[in-house]
N, C-alpha and C positions, 0 to 999 in steps of 0.2 A: 504493497499498498503504499501511496506517496501522500505521506504527512507534512503541513508544516507545523512549525513553531510560532505559537502567539506567546511569547516572551514577558510582555506585560511591563508595567513601566516602573513597578515596586521590585518584580525578579529581576530584571533587568540590573536597575542600581543596586540593590541591595543584598541579592540572593542568587546573586550569576551562577553559585556551583549548582542551584537548584533546577536551574535549565536545563544546566548540559547534563544534569543526572535525568533528564527526560530523554534526552536525545543518545546519550549512554544506553535509556533501558531499549528504548524504540527501535535503534540501530542492532542491538542485541535480540534484538525478537524478530530481526529478518525485515525490516522495514524502512524506506528511504524517508530520512527526514530532512526539510529543509528550511531554510529560515529567511525569508524575503524582508529583505533588506528597506524595505521602505515603509513599512509598517511602525505606528505609532502608538498614542495611547488611545485605548476604545471610548474615550469621552462620557466613563463610568464618574470620576470624580465632579467632573465640571455638570452632568444633568443631576448628579446626588445632591448639587449645591444651588440648582434651580437656575442654572444659567443654558438650558436644553438648544439656544441657536450655537451658542459654541460647539456646543456637541455635535452639530449637524456636518461640519468637512470632517472631526474625526471618522463618524458614519461612515460616509464617502470614501475616506481613504481607507478604511480597512476593507470595504468591498472591494476595491480595487488591488490592494496587496497580497488578499487571500484565495483571491479568484484563480479555481482550475486546480485544486487540488480535493485529492479523495477526503480527507480530512484534515480539520482545523484543531492541535490540541494545543490546551494550555494549562500552566501549574497553579492557576486561579481560578477557584470556582464564581466568586464574586464578579469578575471582569469576564468571563464567558457567559454567565448569568444578563450581564448588560449588552452583549450580542444580540444574544438570543431572545430576549424580552424586552427590547428597549430600540434596537435599532429600527428597527421597523414601524415602532410609535413616532420616532424624530421621522421617517421618510414620509408618514402619513402627515401628521402634521405639517412639513413643511410641503405636503403635496407634490413631492418629486416622485414622481412612478418610475421614472428609470433604476430608481436607490429602493424603492420598492422591491424592483423585482429581484435585483441583485440581491438584498437582504435575505427573503423569500429562498433565495437559493441557495445561498451559504450558508446562512445561521445554524439550519439544522443538521448540517456538518460539524458545529463548533462543540467542542466537547471538554471538560477538564479529564485531568489525565485516567481518574478511576472509572469513570464511565465508560472512555475509549477503550479501556484494559479489558475489564471483566463485563460488559453488557455489547459492546461494539464488537473486540476482537474475541470476545467469547475466551476470555485467560484469566486467571485467577493465580495461577503458577507461574509466576516471572522467574524461577530462579535463583530466590533473594534469598538471602542468609543475613539476620540482626538478630545477635545474640543480648536481647534486653528487654526489660519489659516496659512496655506501653501504654499508655491509656489515649485513646482517640476522642478528638474532639471534633464534632460536626458543624461547621459554621453556619451561619444564619442562609447564605446563599445558598450552599450546597444541599442545606435540608430544607428549604422550605421554597425557594426555586426552580433549581437546578432538579430537586426529587431524586436525589441520586441513590437513594434508600440504603442500602447494607454494602453497596459496591466497594468503598476503602476497607469495610470490614471482613470481606468476603479474600480479598488483595491479603490485608494483614494476616490473615488466620495461613494464609498458607505459606508465610514465610520463614524456613527453618530458624529455629532459636529464639523466633520471638514468641514471648509471652504477652498475651494482650489481658489487660487489666480491665477491669469494669468504671469507667470514671461516672461517679455520682453527679444526677442532676447534668446529664449529658447536652442534653440538648438545649440547654441557658447559652445565653451570648456572653462571650469572651468581653464585650465592654468595647471592642474599637469602635465600629460603625463611622469608619471616615472621618467626617468632621466632629461626629458625637465625640470623640475620646479628647477633639481642641476645645468644643463648646461645654462640654461636662466632664471636666477630668475627675473630678473626685467621686463622680457617679463609674465613672470608665473604669477608674483603678480599684475602687471596690469590686466590681465586677470581674476584672483580673485576678484578682486576690482569692475569691471565690474559685474561679476556675483551678489557678494554681495550687491550691489548698487542698482541693479534691482530688487534684492528680495525686499529690503528695499521698493524700490519705488512701490513695489506691495502690502505695507503694510502686509507683511508676517510674520510670529513671529518663523515658522522654514521654513527652506529650506529642503525638501527632495529628497532622492536621491536612487540611487541603487548599489551605489559602495565606500566601505570604502574611499577608495584612493582619490575620490572628496571630500568627507567628511572631510577628515584630512586638506587637503588643503584649503577648506574653513574654516573651524573651524579654523583654525590657521591664518588665517588673521582676522575674525571676534576678534577674542582672544587680537590678538597682537592691534588692535586699537576699544576695547573696544565697540563695534556697538552691538544693539538690534536686535539682530537674532542668532537662534541657525541652526548649522547644522545636522540632524537626517536621520539617514537609513529607507528607508519603512517598514523593519521586528519590527523595533522598534515601527510605529506608530500601523501597523496589528497586532500586540501583545497585545497592549493596550486595555481590556475589562472593563466594566462598575467599577468592584473591584481594581483595579490597576492605576489609575491615581488621 
C-alpha cells in the first residue's frame, strides 16, 4: 500500500521520533511510506479558536498535498478528526464545491495509526517488543470523534513483554484541550494530576496514548513533579522490536 505520512505540527516540532517510528513500523510491514513536503497545519488550532476563515486555505492545502494516496496516516487522533470531520464543513461554509469534492474523496482515507493497523490492514501483532507495564489513555478525539474503539488496546495486547494495566477513570480528559490548558491552567493541571495519579496507582511504568498533545501535557506535569512515570506514543511502542530496546 502507498501511504502518506501526515506528520502534524506538534509531532514535527516536538516529537519527531514518533513520526520516524510510524515510518519504521509501516515499512517493516511492507508498505511504501511517503512524506508530501508541501503539507502544513491541518487548521485545527485556528478552527478551534474561532478562526474558521483562516482554516480554509489550510484545508485546501491538505487536499492538494495528499491527493492520490491509498491511505494517509497520522500519529494524531485530533488532527485526523479535524480532517475527517471539519474540512468538509469548511468547504460547505465557503461554498467551495471543488474543495468539498476533494475532501469527500480524501477524508475517508485519513486514519490514525491504530485504526489503519487494526481495522484497515487487519493487523494487531506487528512484531513489537516492549517489556514494561503500561496504562492506555484514550484521548477525547480518538474516543468521541474517531470512535477508534479498542483498536489501540488490541495492538498493545499483542506486544511481547508488555503488561497492560487497567487505568482508573480512563475515559476522562487529560486536561490539555488545546487553548483550554492556557485559559484554564489550574483546572487543566488538576485534570493532568488526576490522570497521572491514576496511572501511578495502576503501577504503570508508562502511560500510552495516540495524541502528542495529550502526551506533551502529561509529560510536562510528570517532569514538573519528578514522578516515576513516562508518557509515550503508541507508535513508539509498536515500532520497538527485539533489537532496539
